[in-house]
N, C-alpha and C positions, 0 to 999 in steps of 0.2 A: 024075810022081811026085816027083821031086826038087824041082821047083818048089813042090809042095804042102808038102813038109817044110820047105823053106827059108822059106816064107811063115809057117808055124806057128812056127818058131823066132824069126823077127823079131817076131812078135806077142807072144810070151812075154817077150822082152827089153823090148819097148816097155811092156808092162804092169808089168814089174818096175821099170823106171826111173820110171814114172809114180807107182808106189806109194811109192817112196822120196822123190820130190820133192814130193809132195802133202802139205799140212799136215794132220796127223792131226786128226780131229774126235772129241772125247770123246763117249763113249756116254752115252745118257740115264741109264743106271743109275749111272754114276760121276760125274755132275755135282754138285760140292759146292755146298752152300748158301752164298750170298754173305753173309758176316758184315758187320755194319754197325758203324761206330764214330762216335761223336758227339763233336764238339768244342764246348767251352764258351767263350763270350766272357768278357771281364773283367766281374766283377760290378759292377753299378751300385748306386745307392742303393736301388733296388727290384729284388729278385732275379728275373730272368727267365731260365730255362734256354734254352740255344741249341737250335734245332731243325734245325741244319745237320747233315747226315749225309754221311759219305764212304765210298766203296766200298773195301774192302781190295784190296790188290794180290795177284794170283795169279801164281805162277811155274810154268811148265810145263817140267819137266825131261825131256828125251827119254830114253827107255830106253837103257841101256848094252848092251842085247842086240844082237847082230849079226844082221841079217836076210839071208837068202840068197834069191835069186830062186827063186820056186816058182810053182807054178800058181795057188796061192790067196794073196791078199794078207794080211798080218798087221797087227794094230792095235797101235800103240805104247802102252805103259803110262804113264799120267800120274800123277806124284807131287805131291800138294798140300802146300805148305809153309804152316805156320800164320802168320797175320799178326803183326807185332810187337806186343808188349804195350802197351796204352795205359792211361792213368789212368782209373779208373772215373768215370763221369759220371752225375749224377742223371738218371733217366728223364725224357723230355720228353713233352709232350702230342701230338707228331707220331707218326705211325704209320710203321713200316718195312714196306713192301710193303702187304699187306692186313691184317696182324696188329696190333691196337691195343695200345698199351703204357700202363701206369699213369703218371699225372702225378705229379711230385714235389711233396711238401707245401711250401707257401710258408714261407720262413723269416721269423718275425716280426721286424720292425725294432724299434729301441729306442722305448719309449713316449715320446710327446711331446704337445705341445698340438695338438689336431685343427685342421685348417685348414678353416674354414667355406666353404661354397660361396657364390658371388656371388649376391646378392639375398636371402640368408637373414640374419635378425637373430639375433645371438648374445646370449643372455641368460645372464649369469654370476650364479650364486647365491652370495651372500655366506655365508660360514660363520657359523652362529649363534653369537652371543656366549655364551660360557660364563659363567653367572651367578657373580659373585664370592661368596665365602663370607660369608653375612650376619653382620654384627657383632652381638654380643650386645646386646639392647636395654637401654638405660639404665634402671635402676629409677626409678620416679617418686619425686620428692622427698616425703618424709614428714616431718612435724614431729618434732622430737626428743622423746624421752620426757619431758624436763623441761617443754618448752613444751606438750605434749599434756596433761600432768598439770595445768599451770596453767590450761588452757582448760576442762577438764571436771571438776575437783575443787573442792570447797568450800575457801575460803580465809578466814582470819581475819587482820585487820589492825588497825592503830591509826591514829588521825588526830587532828589538833589544829590550831587556827588562831585567827584574829581574828574578832570579832563586833562588829557595829555596828547601831544602831537608826536607822531612817529613818521619817518620817511622811509619809503620803499626803495629809494635810489641809494646805491652804495657810495656814489661819489658825493653825496650831500650828507654831511654828518650834523645831527642836531643834538642838542643837550636836553635834559629833562627840565621842562618848565610847566609844572602843574598849574591848572586854573580850575574853573568850576562851571557847573551848570545847575539850573533849578527850573521847575515848572510844574505843569499839571498833566495828569494822566487820566484818560477815560477808557474804561474797560466795558466792552459791549459783547456779552457772551452769546455764542451761537449754539451752545450746549454746555455740557459739563466739562468738555475738553478744550474746545476751540473758542477763541474770542477775537474780536477785532479791537485793536488797541491803538488809537491815535494819541499823540502827545504834542504838547506845545511847550517848548523849552527856550529859555534864555541861556545862550552859551557864550562864555568868555574864553577865547582860544588864544594861546600864546605860543609862538614858534620862535625858538632861540637857537642860534647856530652854536657850533662847538667853540668853546672858549679857548683861544690860543694867545698866550702872552697878555692875558687880561684884556683881550680884544674880542668882540663878538657883535652880532647884529640880531636884533629882536624885533619881531612883528607881532602886534597885538590886534585882534579883531573880535568885535562883538557882533553877534548875529542872533537871528531867530531860527531855531531848528525845529522842523516839524517831521518827526518820524511817523510812519504808518506801518504798524506791525501786525502780523498774525501771531497771537499769543496761544501757545499750547501748554496745557497743565496736565501733569500725570501724578497720581497719588491721592492720599487722603487729606488729613488736616495739614500735613507738611507735603507740599507738592514741588516736583521738579518743573521748572519753567523753561520754555524755549521760545524765543522771539525771532521771527524771520520777516524781513520786509525791506523797505527803502526809506529814504529821507530826502528832504530838500531844505536848503538854508537860504536865508536872505541877510546880506551883510548890512549892518547899521552904521558902523564906523570902524576905523582902523587907526593904528599909530605905528610909526617907524622910529626905531632908536638905534644909534650906532655908538659904540664905545671903542676907543683906541687907547691902549695902555692905561686903562682905567679912567680915561677922559671922555665925556660924552661929546661927540662931534656932530651928531645928527639926532634931531628930535622933532618929528613932524606928525601932524594928525590929519586925517582925511575923513570927511563926513559923506563922501560919495554923492554930493548934490548934483554934480555934473556927470556922474558915471551912468552908463547904460544899464538896463535891467540885467542883461546877460552877464555884465561884469560884476554884479552884486550878488549873483546867485550861484549856488552849487547844488549838486545832486549826487546820489550814489546809493549803495546797498548797505544794509545794516543787519548784523547778526548778534543776538544776545542770549546768554544762559544765566539762570539764577534759581533761587529757591524762594518759595512763598510759604509763609507760616500762618495757619488759621485763616486763610483768605484775607489777611489784613496786611501784615508786614512782608516786605520782599527785599531781596538783595540781588543785584544783577550786574554782570560784567558784559559790556557791549562794545562792539567795534564798528566804526563807520569807514567805508572805503569810497573815496571819491571816484567818480567815473567821468569827470569833466577835465579836459585838457587845459592846464593853466599856462598863461603866457608870461614870459619874463617881462616884468615892468620896464626894464631898461632896454632890452633888445627887441622885445615884441615877439620873440620866437616862442614856440610851444615847447620850451625846454624845462619848465617847472615840474618837479616830480609830483606824482599823484600822492595826495596826503592820506594818511590813515590816522584817525582819531580814536583813541580808546577811552572809555569811561567806566567808572566804578561808582554805582549809585545805590542809595537806600530809598525806599518808598513806603507809603502807607495808604491803604484804601479806606475810605470812610464808609 
């Protein structure tokens, strides 16, 4: 009996010593969740959150309670100390355990020129040119009011110059006997180029035969000459002028003078009072060329060709040569 009691006492002491020396095992109900902390590496040019996780340290503090040997072993109390505070880190794409976590949004880097991939052709579009502000169009040059008025309005002018008779018959020789003409000119434009130009002139014509041994015959005739011309103008302020048309004359009076060896042997005058109309008139063609300056002044050389057959006043035959009268005149338009 004593042996049995002694054996039981030794067993209890052995159990008590084993319970105190054995490392306590925490129960499943008090096992804390293992918190995780993440550490971040130094940020690079492209932000990539670190996926490295570290396990927090847990400290097990033995209970301060004193245990006494008993028949039933007691379980020590485990006190969990919180992990040291760590700086918050952005969530990573890795998972802790089996629970997925949200990935952190990527931080956009500073905008810059995109780097093309190898093998791709980079086409750069040039910015469209901004059209410059159109300049105001220059107004077309228009003739001044004065020049326009000169071109399209009727003008009245005066003219005068020298007149000389020439013969087209080789058998009749005449000497130079200049005289004069003077009168009015009316210019009626049909446009900037063509105009109708009637004229009213007083003409003093002298015909003098060739002087031989101081002997000659001279005929003087005063008449009204009415040319009707087509006036063509080419150029700007200085214009080339061409006149084409005809004329008619009406004789007012005439005089006949004969000189023999320096002595006047004949001197008569005729006022054509008893002459017929056809004997006092003449007609023909006229051509003139000249230059006009600033629509005002003009210089013209003109020729009159008679188309009427003249009769010899002595024989009555149509043997008189056709006359050609040349003029050189100056004029001015008001």
